[in-house]
C-alpha positions, 0 to 999 in steps of 0.5 A: 637744787634747781627751781622748776615751773610748776605743771599748773604755771607751765600750763597756764602759761601754755609752755611744752609739758615735756620741757615746760619752757617752749611756747606752745602758740606762735602768736598771740591770742587775739589775732587772726592766727589765735589757733595756729600752734607749733607742730613741735616744740621749739625748745625740745621738738616734742611732738605736739599732736600726739596722733591725728585729730587729737584736738578735736577733743578739746572742743568738749572742754571748750564748750564746758569753759563756754557753759560755765561761763553762761551759768556764772553770768547768768547767775551774777545777772540776775542777783545783781540786776534784778533779774534782766530781760532774757535778751540781756542774759543771751546778749551778755554770755554770748558777747563774753563767749565770743570775746573769751573764744581764743583764750578758752581754745588756747587752754582747752588745747593745753589742758588736753595735752597735759592731762592726755598727751602722755608726755612726762616732764624731763627736768634735764630738758629746761634750760639752765 
C-alpha cells in the first residue's frame, strides 16, 4: 500500500489539495513576491483560484492569526515581563505581526483552499 502525505502535512507544506505534490507558491516566503501563487498546480494542473476573488476571504483568516498572535504575545509579556508599558505591547505585537505576515498570508490561503476550494485528494495523481 502506497503512503501518501496526510491532509494536514500537505496543507502545512502548502501543497496542492488534489495531488498533494505540486507546490502552491513558486517563490520563498520572505521575498518581494511572497503573495505570488501558481495559477494552477504545476503537477496536476488543478486551478488554484476556484472563482474570481476567492482569496478575499483569506484576509479574515490572516486577521484571526494576527489577533491570536497579539493575544498570546500580550499574555506572555504580562506574565513574564511584569506588565510593561503599553508601548511595549504594541511594539512587540506589531513587530511580530509584520514579520510573520508572509507566513500568515500563505497559510490562510492554503487553509481556505483546502477547506472551501472543493478539491478532493486523488491518490492516482500522487507520483510514485
